[in-house]
Structures are given as structure tokens and as C-alpha cells.
C-alpha positions, 0 to 999 in steps of 0.5 A: 499499500503506498504511504508517501510520495516522491515529487519530482522536486525530489521531496517527500511527502504523504500519499493523498489518493484523492489527486489520483481520482481528481485526475482521472475525473478531470480526464473524463470530463473531457470525453463525450461519455463523461463522468464514472465515479464507481471506475474512479474509485475503483482505479483509486482504491486499485492503486492505492492497494496495490502500490509500493510503500513508497512510489515516485509521482511518474510510477504512479501516473504510469499505474493510472495509465495502465488501469484506464487501459485495461479498462472499458473507458479507453477514451479516457485513457488517451485523454489522461495522456494527452493531459501529462504530455500537456503538463511535461511541456508546460514545465519545459516551456519556461526553461524553453522561453529562457533558452530561446532568449539566450540564443536569440542574444535578447537584452534582458536582465537574464542575459545582462545579469552582470555587466562584465560578462558578455553572454552574446558570445558561445562561452557566454551563452554556455554560461547563461545555459549552464547558470540558469539550469543550475539554480533550480537544482539548488533550489530543489536539491541543496536548500531547506524548505525555509530557506527555499521559501524565504527566496521564493517569497523575494525575502533573500537572495542567495549571491552565486547560486549557480555555483553552489553545487561546485562548493566554490568560494567566492574570492581571495586576496592573493599572497602574491609572494609565494607564487612569485617565490616558488612558483605553482602548479595549477594542474597543467604543467609548472610554473617556475618562480620569478627572476626579473619583473617581467615574469613576475608580472605575467606570474602575477596575471596567471595567478589571477586568471587561475584563481577566478577559474576556481572561484565563483568571485573576484580576486585581488592582489593586497600588496602588488608594490611590496610583492613586485619590488624585489624583481625591480632591484633584480632587473637593475642587477640584470642591467648591471650585468649586461654592461659588465659583458659589454665592458668586460669588467667586474661591476658587482659593487654596484648591485646593491648600490643605494638608490634613492628613487628610480627615476629616468634621466639623460646621461649627459655630464655624468661618468664613471659609476654614476653613468653606469648606475644611471643607464642602468636605472634607464633601462629598468624603468623602461623595462618596469613599464613595459611589465606593468603595461602588459599586466593591465593589458593582459588583465583587460584581455585574458579570458576566464571562466569558460572564455565569456569575461575578464579577470574581475580583479584588483590590486592594492598599492601605495604603502612601499616607500622603498626605491623599488617599491615607488618604481612599481607605483609610479609605472602602473599609474603611468600606464593606467594614465596612458591607457591601454590599446589606443588609449582606451580607459582600463576596465581592470584591474580594479586599482586601490590606493593605500592612504596612510598618514605617515606613508603618503598622505601629507607633503612631507610624506615619502610617497606623497607626490605618488599620492598627488599622481594617484589622484592625477590618473583618477581624475583621467581614468577613475581609478585607483580608488582609495582605502584609508587605512587610518580609519580606526577599523582598518588599523592593526596594532602590529603595523610598524612604519619600519617593518619591511613587511607591515602589508601584511597588517595593513587591510585590503579590499577588492571588486565592488567592495569586499573587505576581509580583515577582522579573523576569530580563527587566525591572524588579523589580516586580509592576506590568504584569506576572502569570502566564503560566501553571502546572501542578501536580506530584503529589508524594503519588503520586511518594512513594507509589511509592517507600514500598515500597523498604527503607532511609529513604535510598534510599526518599528518594533515589528520590523525587528521582529521580522528582521531578527527572524530573516537574519536567523534564516540567513545565518543558517543557510550560509552555515548550511552552505558552508557546511557543503563547502567544507566537504570539497577536496584539496585537490579541486581547488589546484592553486587556490588550496596550494599557494593562495588560501591561508593554512592551505600548506597543511593539506594534501590534494586528497584533504577536504578543505575543512580544516582552513576554510573557516579563515574566510568569512560569510556576509550578511548583506543587505539592500534598500535602506533608503527605501526601508526607511520610507516605509517605516518612517516616510523619510530616507536617512539623507533627508531626516535626522531621525531617519539616520537614526533609526538606519544606524540602529538596523544596521548595527542591530545586524552586526551584533546579531552577526556577531553572535552568529560568530559565536554560535556557529564559530565562523567569521560573520560580517555584515555587508553593503551589498554591491547589487547589480541584478538584485537591485530590480529583482528584489523590486519587481517582487515587491511591487507585483505584491504591494503595487507602487508605494511612493519612494519605495517601489515607484523606481526600477531599483532599490538603492545599494545598501546604506547608500543615500539614493542617488537621485537625492540633491545634496553636498559631497560633505553631508553624503559623507556625514550621512553614510561614513558610520555605517562603514564601521559597522559593515566591516564585510564591505562598504564603499563611499561614492561622489559624482562630480560634475566637469572634466575632472582630469583639469581637477585632480584637486576635486579627488584630493578633497574627497579622500580629505573627507574619507580621512576626517568622517573615517570613511573606510573606502571610496571612489569619484565618479565623473563623465567621460567619453571617448571616441572609438574612431579617433581617441578623442575623449572629452566629459560632455554629459550626452555626447552624442557624435565626435566633434572631431571625426563626427563618429557616433561610436562613443564609448561611455565610460561608467561605474556600475556596482565599483567596476568600470564598463565601457559601455552601457550595453551590458547594463540591465534595466534597473542599474540603467534606470539607476544610471539615469537618475544620479545627481552630482554632488555639490562641493561644500 
């Protein structure tokens, strides 16, 4: 006798014989003879009694077909079979329609989910086919019932859900010195250690690219200047050795000669050792520049993840004050300023300047000249962004100015804003660590559900109760995914788990990654604080002090709960100011469908990213900084501060410096500047006109409009989804002062 039924999604439910009766009766109603309840009951009873204790839905339906075919009602059997076929086609129709949109390169939110991915290429199409068919598998087989319901009902978003079955981690800050000193094996051949700057540059590229194929997030180098600096001196020594061959002399005394800075200078009027050293310096600088140029070029042309997108890469630099480190910094900035190819702005790597008092921030600091240059480069090329190492939460008590390895204790960031620093299970560092996975809570929906509750205090109390419940669900979901990820074997990640992840040297290929995975973080993200506050109070935090107070209370509560989850589950939970791209519109569409258009909440095509002041709200840059700064200490899983400036920034690097000054004053952790930049793809003409239609020099309408989407650059808005395009059109300039 049938007791339980295995549904198509794998769930096991109790047997309900009325479902068989209803299906047979429905088939009868579509025949000329009509209904025969005696036969209905006879077939239902026979199947229920003769069936196995547990049967699949398909097996039960096969049994119904057999019983109908044996009966006198062959007409009912035909209708039932036709109905089954129609249902089967209907179940496949959604997938078919989705695949046709990918095949026909339709521009929609599925194919434009990630602006860094070209879903129109064959490799890009294959990635989308795989992605869209994997997500239902995750829903059906890997998520708990409560998590599945939270996702289905628009309360929760699991990032990179298509990568869930792979057990891959999100991202990592590369300890590049391991790779450069020891070389590495990524499964197919080995790379030898680097001996000169060109090789070091190539290995840095290969490390980023290889790890990108092993992970589902971005890749970063936390101390680009420190890691590559030794190869500047090695290259200089090579040039001295060339002179030894030329002059048939021993110049070994010049190998370690002190060099204050690697600056190209003319050789006229120089003689003896001074001439030899300067010649070697000139050659070295040229080679370093070419190596940095090649690094940037490769990061914008080497494809990963099946060939559909360039490596989502970041580099941090700015605090190496050695002559060699300064050479790396200067030449990466020079190469960035000059552009790639015919002068285009490089999209990757995302470059991040480490601002530190006593190192690079004040005129008396050793690297102040390079900081000024970095601001000039940003004014033209959008990068570098700026991380404030002097913010209280970015400091490490182990950092010492005279420590040659002080970079170990400097926080670094990557991608849109991901930050990893604090650590319950090892050293407080960014190096060799990254995010394991993260999920985002739709706090707007939670607030909308409380709007009809009379009384401000009662409404807010009800919101916090809903928020608390959803944070519990999110923490469990991340813990469950962690338990799934930790069962992966080290050999599944040949580079990451042999050379990059903190503690990986303890593992053999046959070991699981369980002993080391906890060095990373689990991120609890949120989106739409502004819309959430409008739902609860009528105003967002940028326009009302009481709303700002509530906003800080909400995010502080999330931070406190994350700390509690860290103790309960023994993980590094952190709160993330989510960099919503495709998600910004998905949450909004779902909430608008259920609740309609609510002014200031669902009346736009997107929710505001994390804790930002809405992009359409007109205010000064200083006011925006005052509002957003306190959230950075609360969102240690990642955050960013943006300022939109007007005019041609290339002639105003001081505007960039003023933004960094604000970051310093208000203890902002990480920030960047947005501005207009157009480039004619036909002749290379550039300007900052707000809406350039045709090139004033050659008349071409092929204009590249450089824009920042969620933290990274996109050379064309053609790959942006509708929600982010709507947000882009709403952006206003932030006034000075």
C-alpha cells in the first residue's frame, strides 16, 4: 500500500489518493461519456492498495494509465495521456523560453545580469545555459524548506547560487610572494619562480586568472607594490651585468648600491659609476613600465570562466616607500594614465590606493608625490579608488612604519567593495583570506509589511521582529552552505588550496578543505536601507535625522546579530553593504508585484544599494559623507563611498584630493569618485560632455561612455540591465561643500 510519494523536486510527501481521483475525473470530463465515479473509485483504490510503500509521481501516473487502458474507458486513457504530455511540455516551456532568449541574444535581465559578462558570445551563452539550469537544481535539492520559501517570497537572495553545487568559495587576496618565490602548479604544467620583473608581472596575471577559474567571485592582490618591488632590483642587477659583458669588467660592487629613486635621467655630464648606475636605472624603468603595461593589458584581454569574461581583478598599493616599490607604483600609474590599446581606459584591474598618514598623505610623507599622481590618474581614468588605512576599524596594532613586511597588517579590499580583515581563527590580516559566500536580506520588503501598523514605535518593533527572524534564516543558510563547501577536496582547487588560501600548506590534494575554510568570512548583506526607512518613517536617512538614527540602529542590530552568529556557529560572520547589480531590480519587481507602486519605495526600477543615500537625492558631497560614514564601521564585510562630480575631472585632480580628505575626516573606509568620460572609438578624442552623441573631431557616433556600475567600470552601458540603467539616469552631481 502506498504510504509516501517522491515528488519531482525530490521532496517526500504523504500519499493523497484524492489527487489520483481528481486527475482521472478531470480526464473523464473531457470525453463524450463523461464522469463515472464508480470507475474513478475503483482505479484509485486498486492503485493505492497494490502500490509500493513509496512511489514516485511518474510511477503512480504510469499505473493510472495502465488501469485506464485495461478498463472499458479507452477514451479516458487517451485524454489522461494527452493531459500528462501537456503538463510535461508546460514544465519545460519556461526553460525553453529562457534558452531561446539566450540563443537569440535578447537584451534582458537574465542575459545582462552581470555587466562584465558578454552573454552573446558562444562561451557566454554556455555559461548562461549552465547558470539558469543549475539554479533550479539548487532550489530543489540543496536548500532547506525555510530558505527555499524565503528566496521564493523575495525575502532573501543567495549570491552566486549557480556556483553553489561546485562548492567553490567567493574570493581571495593573493599572497603573491608565495607564487613569485616558489612558482606553482595549476594542474597542467608548472610555473617556475620569477627572476625578473617581466616574469613577475606575467605570474601575477596567471595567478589571478587561474584562481578566477577555481572561484565564483573576484581576485585581488593586497600589496602589489611590496610583492613586485624585489624584481625591480633584480632587473637593475641584470642591466648592470649587461654592462659587465659590454665592458668586460666587474661591476658587482654596484649590484646593491643604494638608489633613492628609479627616475629616468639623461646620461650627459655623467661619468664613471654614476653613468653606469643611471644607465641601468633608465633601462630598468623602461622594463618596469613595459611589465606594468603588459599586466594591465593582460587583465583586460585574458578571459576566464569558459572564455566569456575578463578576470574580475583588483590590486592594492601605495604604502611601499622603498625606491623599488615606488618604481612599481609610479609605472602602474603611468601605464594606467596612458591607457591600453589606442588609449582606452582600462576596466581592470580595479586599482586601490592605500592612504596612510606618515606614508603618503601629507606633503612631508615619502610617497606624497605618488599620492598626488594617483589623484591625477583617477581624475582621468576613474582608478585608483582609495582605502583609508587610518580609519579606526582599518588599523592593526601590529603595523609598524619600519617593518619591511608591514603590508601583512594592512587591510585591503577588492572588487565592488569586499573587505576581509578581522579573524576569529587566525591572524588579523587580509592576505590569504576572502569571502566564503554571502546572501542578501530584502529589508525593504520587511518594512513594507509593517506599513499598515499604526504607531511609529509599534511599526518599528514589528519590523525588528521580522528582521530578526530573517537574519536567523540567513545565518542558517550560510552555515548550511559552509557545511556543503567544506566537504570539497583540496585537489578541486589546484592553485587556491596549494598556494593562496591561509593555512593551505597543511593540506594534501586528497584532504578536504574543512581545516582551513573558516579563515574566510560569511557575509550577511542588505539592500535598500533608504526605501526601508521611507516605509517605516516616511523619509530616508539623507533627508531626516530621525531616519538616520533608525538606519544606524538597524545596521548596528545586524552587526550585533552577526557577532552572535559567529559565536554560535563558530564562523567569521560579517555584515556586507551589498553591491547589488541584477539584484537591485529583482527585489523591486517582486515587491511591486505584490504591494503595488509605493511612492519613494517601489516607484523606481531599483532599490538603492545598501546604505547609500539615494542617487537621485540632491545634496553636497560633505552631507553624503556625514550620512554614510558611520555605516562603514558597521559593515566590515565591505562598503564603499561614492561622490559624483561635474565637469572635466582631468583638469581638477584637487577635487579627488578633497574627497580623500573627507574620507580621512569622517573615518570612511573606502571610496571613489564618479565623473563623466567619453571617448571616440574612431579617433580617440576624449571629453566630459554629459550626453555626447557625435565626436566633434571626426563626427563618429561610436562613443564609448565609461561608467561605474557597482564599484567596477563598464566601457559600454549596452550590457547593463534595466534597473541599473534607470539608476544611472537618476544619478545627480554632488555639490561642493
